[in-house]
C-alpha positions in Angstrom: -65.1 22.5 60.2 -63.4 19.9 62.0 -62.7 18.2 58.7 -61.9 21.4 56.4 -59.2 21.7 59.3 -58.0 18.2 59.0 -57.7 18.5 55.0 -55.8 21.6 55.1 -53.2 19.7 57.3 -52.7 17.1 55.8 -52.7 18.9 52.3 -49.7 21.3 54.0 -47.6 18.1 55.2 -47.9 16.8 51.8 -46.7 20.1 50.6 -43.8 21.0 53.5 -42.7 17.1 53.2 -42.4 17.0 49.5 -41.0 20.4 49.7 -38.8 19.1 52.7 -37.2 16.1 50.5 -36.9 18.4 47.3 -34.4 20.7 49.8 -32.9 17.8 50.9 -32.2 16.0 47.2 -28.6 16.7 45.4 -30.7 15.9 41.6 -33.4 18.9 43.3 -30.7 21.5 42.6 -28.9 20.0 39.7 -31.9 19.9 37.8 -32.4 23.6 38.7 -29.0 24.5 37.9 -28.8 23.0 34.8 -32.8 24.3 33.6 -31.3 27.9 33.7 -28.3 27.3 31.1 -26.3 28.1 34.2 -23.7 26.3 32.6 -23.4 28.4 29.2 -24.3 31.4 31.2 -20.8 30.9 33.0 -19.2 31.8 29.4 -21.0 33.8 27.9 -22.1 36.3 30.5 -20.3 35.8 34.0 -16.6 35.2 32.8 -16.9 38.2 30.2 -18.3 40.6 32.4 -16.0 43.7 33.1 -15.7 43.0 36.6 -13.9 40.1 36.1 -11.8 41.3 33.1 -8.4 40.9 35.1 -9.1 37.1 36.0 -10.4 36.3 32.9 -7.4 38.1 31.1 -5.3 35.7 33.6 -7.1 32.8 32.3 -6.2 33.5 28.6 -2.4 33.6 29.5 -2.5 37.1 29.1 -3.1 37.4 25.4 -5.2 40.3 24.0 -8.6 38.4 22.3 -10.5 41.1 20.3 -14.1 39.7 20.6 -16.4 38.7 23.6 -17.4 35.4 21.0 -13.6 34.6 20.9 -12.9 34.7 24.6 -16.1 32.6 25.8 -14.7 30.2 22.7 -11.4 30.0 24.2 -12.2 29.5 28.1 -14.6 26.5 26.6 -11.9 24.9 25.4 -9.5 25.8 28.6 -12.2 24.8 31.2 -14.9 22.5 29.3 -18.8 22.8 30.2 -18.8 18.9 31.3 -16.0 19.4 33.3 -17.1 22.8 35.3 -20.8 20.5 35.6 -18.6 17.6 37.2 -17.2 19.8 39.6 -20.4 21.7 40.4 -22.6 19.2 41.0 -19.9 17.0 42.9 -19.7 20.0 45.4 -23.6 19.8 45.5 -23.2 16.2 46.5 -20.8 17.1 49.1 -22.9 20.3 50.4 -26.3 18.1 50.5 -24.5 14.9 52.5 -23.4 17.4 55.0 -26.6 19.0 55.3 -28.4 15.3 56.0 -25.4 14.6 58.3 -23.6 12.5 56.9 -20.5 13.6 56.4 -19.0 16.0 59.6 -17.4 19.1 57.4 -18.3 20.9 54.7 -16.2 20.8 52.2 -18.0 22.8 48.6 -14.8 23.7 46.0 -14.3 23.8 42.1 -11.4 22.9 41.2 -9.4 24.4 38.2 -5.9 22.9 38.6 -6.3 20.8 35.4 -8.1 23.0 33.3 -5.2 25.3 33.8 -2.9 22.9 32.5 -5.0 23.6 29.4 -4.3 27.7 28.7 -0.6 26.8 27.5 -1.4 24.4 24.5 -4.9 26.5 23.9 -3.5 29.4 23.6 -0.7 28.7 21.5 -2.9 27.2 18.9 -4.9 30.5 19.4 -1.7 32.6 18.3 -0.8 30.0 15.6 -4.2 30.4 13.6 -3.9 34.4 14.4 -0.6 34.5 12.6 -1.2 31.8 9.9 -4.1 34.6 9.1 -1.6 37.3 9.3 -1.3 40.0 6.3 1.8 39.1 4.7 3.0 42.7 3.1 5.9 42.9 0.5 8.4 45.3 1.6 9.9 45.9 -1.8 12.9 46.4 -3.7 15.5 46.8 -0.7 19.3 46.7 -1.9 21.8 45.4 0.3 25.4 45.0 0.9 28.2 43.7 2.9 29.3 46.4 4.3 25.8 46.6 6.4 22.2 48.2 6.8 23.3 50.4 3.3 19.3 51.0 2.2 16.9 52.9 4.5 14.5 50.5 2.9 16.2 47.7 5.9 16.7 50.0 8.4 12.2 50.7 8.4 11.7 47.5 8.0 14.1 46.6 11.1 12.2 48.5 13.0 8.6 47.0 11.6 9.5 43.5 13.1 10.7 45.3 16.2 6.8 47.1 16.7 5.6 43.4 15.6 7.8 41.6 18.3 6.8 44.6 20.6 3.3 43.7 20.2 3.6 40.4 21.0 4.9 40.2 23.9 2.8 43.0 24.8 -0.1 39.8 24.5 -1.3 41.6 21.2 -1.5 39.6 17.6 0.0 42.0 14.5 -2.8 42.5 11.8 0.1 42.6 9.0 3.9 41.5 8.8 6.2 42.4 6.3 7.8 39.3 3.7 11.1 37.6 3.7 10.5 36.4 0.5 11.0 39.0 -1.5 14.7 39.5 0.4 17.7 38.2 -1.0 19.5 35.9 1.7 21.9 38.7 2.4 19.3 40.9 2.9 18.0 38.3 5.8 20.8 37.8 7.4 21.3 41.7 7.7 17.6 42.1 8.9 18.4 39.3 11.5 21.3 41.0 12.8 19.5 44.6 13.1 16.4 43.0 14.9 18.6 41.1 17.3 20.7 44.2 18.0 17.7 45.9 18.9 15.8 43.5 20.4 19.0 42.8 23.1 18.9 46.7 23.5 15.2 47.0 24.5 15.3 43.4 26.2 14.6 44.7 29.5 11.5 46.8 28.0 10.4 43.3 26.8 10.7 41.4 30.0 8.2 43.9 32.2 6.0 43.5 29.7 
C-alpha cells in the first residue's frame, strides 16, 4: 500500500509539474491558439458577426460591402493575419512574464493604429475595382442647344447622375452608370452644369451622409 501511495504521489507530482510548466510557457498558449485556427476565425466568424456590424463598418470606412466573403478579404488586407498574430503573441509574452513576476505590471493589448492607416488605400482600391466593373448604359440620342436643357432626356440624365452620387455619398456603389460617350461636347457641358447645380443645392444632405 505504501508503494502504491508513493507511486501515485510521484505520478501526480509529475503531472502537476508538467501542467504548471505549460501554464507558465508562452508557447503553450500560442500553440493552442494556432491549433484552433483562431486567426482565420477572427475574419470568418468574429468580425462578420451581426453584433459587431457597427465596428466592422467603421473598419471598412463606412462603405457598404455586399458579401461576407468581401468583408473578410478586405479586413485581411486592412489588418493582416500576421500582424494580429504578432500583437496577440506579444501580449501573451508580456502576460506570462507578469505571472512569472518578471514584469511589475500587466500590459496586454492589441495595437490597431498602424493597420487603420490601411483603411483608405484598401477601400479606395476596392471602390476603383467596383467602378471599373460598372455597367455603362447608353442614354440614347439627346438633343442639346445653347439655350439650356432643352431635351427632357438630359434632365432625366442629370437626375440619374445625382442619384448615383447620392448612393456613393451613402457608402453604396451603383451597379450601372450612364455613358458619356454618346453625348456631344455641348451636352456634356450642360449635363455637368445641371449636376453641379443640384449637388450644390443638396450639398448639406450629402455632407450629413
